[in-house]
NUVEXKOL-214261 format. One record per residue (C-alpha): x negated, y negated, z negated; residue in three letters. Coordinates in nm, 3 decimals. Last residue first. Layout:
// residues N
- X, Y, Z, aa
- X, Y, Z, ALA .
...
END
This chain:
// residues 259
- X, Y, Z, aa
- -9.312, -9.196, -7.313, ASP .
- -9.512, -9.466, -7.510, MET .
- -9.560, -9.421, -7.929, LEU .
- -9.787, -9.708, -8.103, ASN .
- -9.888, -9.584, -8.469, VAL .
- -10.043, -9.863, -8.690, VAL .
- -10.201, -9.767, -8.991, ALA .
- -10.236, -9.888, -9.394, GLY .
- -10.369, -10.177, -9.560, LEU .
- -10.758, -10.120, -9.490, CYS .
- -10.982, -10.398, -9.658, GLU .
- -11.119, -10.650, -9.396, GLY .
- -11.063, -10.937, -9.674, LYS .
- -10.769, -11.075, -9.481, GLU .
- -10.637, -10.733, -9.408, GLY .
- -10.677, -10.462, -9.155, ILE .
- -10.390, -10.240, -9.051, VAL .
- -10.553, -9.949, -8.874, PRO .
- -10.517, -9.818, -8.569, ARG .
- -10.304, -9.519, -8.374, CYS .
- -10.237, -9.434, -8.058, ARG .
- -9.966, -9.146, -7.965, ALA .
- -9.871, -9.058, -7.623, LEU .
- -9.514, -8.896, -7.545, LEU .
- -9.430, -8.611, -7.375, HIS .
- -9.034, -8.551, -7.383, LYS .
- -8.953, -8.154, -7.458, GLY .
- -8.628, -8.266, -7.641, ASP .
- -8.796, -8.167, -7.986, VAL .
- -9.082, -8.370, -7.894, ASN .
- -9.426, -8.328, -7.717, GLN .
- -9.756, -8.503, -7.829, ILE .
- -10.022, -8.657, -7.631, GLU .
- -10.306, -8.788, -7.879, ARG .
- -10.527, -9.097, -7.835, SER .
- -10.844, -9.080, -8.056, PRO .
- -11.002, -9.319, -8.251, ILE .
- -11.366, -9.394, -8.182, THR .
- -11.310, -9.736, -8.069, THR .
- -11.192, -9.844, -8.389, PHE .
- -11.554, -9.786, -8.530, ASP .
- -11.455, -9.792, -8.931, ILE .
- -11.233, -9.510, -8.957, TYR .
- -11.178, -9.323, -9.296, ARG .
- -10.914, -9.651, -9.410, GLY .
- -10.686, -9.410, -9.582, LYS .
- -10.416, -9.520, -9.358, SER .
- -10.654, -9.420, -9.087, ILE .
- -10.688, -9.070, -9.213, GLU .
- -10.338, -8.987, -9.268, LYS .
- -10.276, -9.089, -8.924, ILE .
- -10.520, -8.878, -8.801, LEU .
- -10.362, -8.597, -9.005, ARG .
- -10.031, -8.675, -8.897, CYS .
- -10.123, -8.656, -8.531, LEU .
- -10.305, -8.328, -8.588, GLU .
- -10.006, -8.165, -8.763, THR .
- -9.718, -8.259, -8.458, ASP .
- -9.418, -8.274, -8.652, GLU .
- -9.368, -8.620, -8.701, ILE .
- -9.081, -8.833, -8.907, TYR .
- -9.143, -8.577, -9.247, GLU .
- -9.534, -8.582, -9.207, SER .
- -9.538, -8.955, -9.255, ILE .
- -9.422, -8.929, -9.610, ASN .
- -9.140, -9.086, -9.689, ARG .
- -9.047, -9.465, -9.787, GLY .
- -8.856, -9.577, -9.459, PRO .
- -8.524, -9.451, -9.354, PRO .
- -8.501, -9.086, -9.242, HIS .
- -8.152, -8.900, -9.252, ARG .
- -7.958, -9.260, -9.203, ASP .
- -8.168, -9.354, -8.924, ALA .
- -8.150, -9.029, -8.743, ASP .
- -8.480, -8.933, -8.562, LEU .
- -8.503, -8.820, -8.216, ALA .
- -8.879, -8.878, -8.201, LEU .
- -8.855, -9.099, -7.913, HIS .
- -8.533, -9.264, -8.022, GLN .
- -8.642, -9.326, -8.353, ARG .
- -8.984, -9.489, -8.226, ALA .
- -8.768, -9.675, -7.988, ALA .
- -8.553, -9.822, -8.315, PRO .
- -8.859, -9.930, -8.508, ASN .
- -9.000, -9.770, -8.802, ILE .
- -9.156, -9.939, -9.106, LEU .
- -9.318, -9.845, -9.420, ILE .
- -9.347, -9.485, -9.388, VAL .
- -9.554, -9.336, -9.624, LYS .
- -9.941, -9.243, -9.624, GLU .
- -10.055, -9.369, -9.943, SER .
- -10.253, -9.640, -9.773, PRO .
- -9.949, -9.762, -9.615, ASP .
- -9.774, -9.679, -9.284, THR .
- -9.639, -9.842, -9.012, VAL .
- -9.465, -9.681, -8.714, ILE .
- -9.372, -9.846, -8.361, VAL .
- -9.176, -9.697, -8.071, GLY .
- -9.244, -9.885, -7.723, ASN .
- -8.987, -10.076, -7.585, PRO .
- -9.034, -10.353, -7.847, LEU .
- -8.748, -10.514, -8.013, SER .
- -8.757, -10.388, -8.369, GLU .
- -9.131, -10.474, -8.367, ILE .
- -9.032, -10.861, -8.301, ILE .
- -8.750, -10.897, -8.547, THR .
- -9.010, -10.727, -8.830, HIS .
- -9.297, -10.993, -8.691, THR .
- -9.021, -11.286, -8.782, ARG .
- -8.982, -11.140, -9.158, SER .
- -8.634, -11.210, -9.303, GLN .
- -8.494, -10.881, -9.186, GLU .
- -8.711, -10.732, -9.449, THR .
- -8.905, -10.440, -9.320, HIS .
- -9.225, -10.618, -9.239, LEU .
- -9.230, -10.724, -9.600, ASP .
- -9.339, -10.385, -9.703, GLU .
- -9.681, -10.453, -9.531, LEU .
- -9.761, -10.731, -9.755, THR .
- -9.591, -10.589, -10.062, GLN .
- -9.868, -10.318, -10.041, LYS .
- -10.134, -10.547, -9.985, GLN .
- -9.997, -10.796, -10.276, GLU .
- -9.966, -10.481, -10.532, ASP .
- -10.332, -10.376, -10.449, LYS .
- -10.447, -10.710, -10.555, LEU .
- -10.251, -10.721, -10.849, LYS .
- -10.420, -10.347, -10.935, ARG .
- -10.734, -10.523, -10.886, THR .
- -10.681, -10.785, -11.062, ASP .
- -10.549, -10.597, -11.374, ARG .
- -10.835, -10.352, -11.366, LYS .
- -11.081, -10.674, -11.351, LEU .
- -10.924, -10.818, -11.629, ARG .
- -10.898, -10.484, -11.871, VAL .
- -11.297, -10.448, -11.781, LYS .
- -11.380, -10.817, -11.892, GLU .
- -11.210, -10.782, -12.213, ARG .
- -11.393, -10.475, -12.288, GLY .
- -11.718, -10.642, -12.231, ARG .
- -11.591, -10.939, -12.425, ASN .
- -11.508, -10.689, -12.706, VAL .
- -11.859, -10.486, -12.706, ALA .
- -12.042, -10.852, -12.711, ILE .
- -11.840, -10.989, -12.993, ARG .
- -11.901, -10.714, -13.183, LEU .
- -12.262, -10.650, -13.167, GLN .
- -12.295, -11.047, -13.216, ASP .
- -12.093, -11.027, -13.556, PRO .
- -12.375, -10.784, -13.676, GLU .
- -12.244, -10.372, -13.758, TYR .
- -12.253, -10.219, -14.049, PRO .
- -12.130, -9.950, -13.931, LYS .
- -12.207, -9.802, -13.574, SER .
- -12.076, -9.934, -13.219, ILE .
- -11.924, -9.693, -12.991, PHE .
- -11.781, -9.819, -12.644, ASP .
- -11.529, -9.713, -12.381, TYR .
- -11.352, -9.425, -12.582, ALA .
- -11.158, -9.159, -12.354, GLY .
- -11.181, -8.831, -12.504, THR .
- -11.512, -8.757, -12.341, LYS .
- -11.651, -9.106, -12.471, MET .
- -11.535, -8.996, -12.820, ALA .
- -11.695, -8.643, -12.798, GLU .
- -12.013, -8.807, -12.692, ILE .
- -12.052, -9.048, -12.968, ALA .
- -11.993, -8.782, -13.230, THR .
- -12.272, -8.562, -13.128, GLU .
- -12.479, -8.847, -13.093, ILE .
- -12.406, -8.951, -13.445, THR .
- -12.251, -9.238, -13.606, ALA .
- -12.109, -9.202, -13.975, PHE .
- -12.048, -9.596, -14.068, GLY .
- -11.806, -9.560, -13.760, THR .
- -11.654, -9.782, -13.523, ILE .
- -11.502, -9.646, -13.213, VAL .
- -11.408, -9.935, -12.925, ILE .
- -11.098, -9.823, -12.729, VAL .
- -11.007, -9.980, -12.403, ILE .
- -10.627, -9.918, -12.312, ILE .
- -10.593, -9.854, -11.963, GLY .
- -10.543, -9.448, -12.046, GLU .
- -10.214, -9.573, -12.187, ASP .
- -10.043, -9.378, -12.454, MET .
- -10.182, -9.050, -12.377, GLU .
- -10.534, -9.235, -12.420, MET .
- -10.410, -9.404, -12.756, THR .
- -10.265, -9.025, -12.879, LYS .
- -10.651, -8.895, -12.803, GLN .
- -10.806, -9.222, -12.972, LEU .
- -10.579, -9.173, -13.322, VAL .
- -10.665, -8.804, -13.333, GLU .
- -11.027, -8.868, -13.302, MET .
- -10.969, -9.161, -13.524, GLY .
- -10.838, -8.935, -13.825, ASP .
- -10.469, -8.892, -13.957, MET .
- -10.490, -8.884, -14.330, GLY .
- -10.716, -9.074, -14.459, PRO .
- -10.979, -9.267, -14.227, MET .
- -11.295, -9.178, -14.055, ARG .
- -11.353, -9.273, -13.697, MET .
- -11.248, -9.634, -13.735, ASP .
- -11.103, -9.779, -13.437, LEU .
- -11.137, -10.120, -13.251, LEU .
- -10.834, -10.107, -13.003, VAL .
- -10.879, -10.359, -12.666, ILE .
- -10.571, -10.416, -12.451, SER .
- -10.282, -10.459, -12.699, VAL .
- -9.944, -10.509, -12.528, PRO .
- -9.749, -10.468, -12.851, GLU .
- -9.488, -10.226, -12.967, ASN .
- -9.648, -9.909, -12.885, HIS .
- -9.989, -10.022, -13.017, ILE .
- -9.837, -10.114, -13.333, ILE .
- -9.697, -9.784, -13.392, GLU .
- -10.026, -9.656, -13.300, LEU .
- -10.202, -9.832, -13.545, GLY .
- -9.948, -9.789, -13.851, GLU .
- -9.978, -9.446, -13.785, GLU .
- -10.362, -9.417, -13.767, GLY .
- -10.376, -9.591, -14.099, THR .
- -10.488, -9.976, -14.222, GLU .
- -10.355, -10.141, -13.919, ALA .
- -10.431, -10.494, -13.804, LYS .
- -10.311, -10.714, -13.476, PHE .
- -10.563, -10.996, -13.379, VAL .
- -10.465, -11.246, -13.094, GLU .
- -10.808, -11.339, -12.974, CYS .
- -10.960, -11.716, -12.880, GLY .
- -11.307, -11.567, -12.949, MET .
- -11.314, -11.773, -13.319, ARG .
- -10.985, -11.510, -13.386, GLY .
- -11.225, -11.219, -13.283, LEU .
- -11.506, -11.309, -13.543, ILE .
- -11.220, -11.375, -13.850, ARG .
- -11.022, -11.051, -13.747, GLU .
- -11.365, -10.828, -13.760, ALA .
- -11.408, -10.972, -14.130, GLY .
- -11.050, -10.905, -14.251, ASP .
- -11.057, -10.572, -14.087, ARG .
- -11.378, -10.498, -14.255, LEU .
- -11.245, -10.626, -14.601, SER .
- -10.953, -10.425, -14.581, LYS .
- -11.122, -10.099, -14.515, GLU .
- -10.880, -9.824, -14.354, ASP .
- -10.984, -9.946, -14.007, ASP .
- -10.728, -10.001, -13.750, ILE .
- -10.791, -10.333, -13.568, ILE .
- -10.603, -10.407, -13.265, LEU .
- -10.647, -10.690, -13.011, ILE .
- -10.453, -10.885, -12.767, LYS .
- -10.669, -11.146, -12.519, ASP .
- -10.675, -10.895, -12.257, PRO .
- -10.322, -10.845, -12.250, ASP .
- -10.201, -10.502, -12.140, LEU .
- -9.866, -10.472, -11.959, ARG .
- -10.012, -10.403, -11.617, GLU .
- -10.227, -10.121, -11.740, MET .
END
């Protein structure tokens, strides 16, 4: 999905006049257009170029449109496929949509029909890409805590209480020395990057941390504290809170361990 360019479009159609006509329309929209006469040729272009939208004829000699659609989805589900056919039926449309097609227009089509369908597809690609970028930025924000360049990291490392920070996928992205000591964890055997359940044996506390990491607690005052016992028989009090981003989104969880 990350490699897809919303301005790169592929036309797969065995009729040259339709390929050339669609190319003229899309070229005026600022798109870079690739053309293929057969399904095999189209799949080769998809493999080599970051096309985001495929205009696909369903009836072609050799590999038909449905097979090309299936193989395209296997290569990258983020690609927007707009099925185009002169044999438009409800059954064909439903089958294509179930396989992964984004839209369905029939021949002969008006230029505006093509423009509208393609612009909707381009916007969908941009939204997906922006959403992915935001998630990556959020993940990087938490991962920065584990770098020596982070002043916050230095402070957390020196705290007497144990601190563990997880991301939304329930992976530990930071654990300070006090937390390792409380939980009797070896730094080499338990580096950051693993699921929280590999650091904490208490199943109820792990469940709570996972729920917080996924943003399932809105009212922080309802988050219970939990007392656990480590391998040495020491009792620890665990308090958990979500890590909230600038836009109010949950970026993960922070766990505070006290003797």
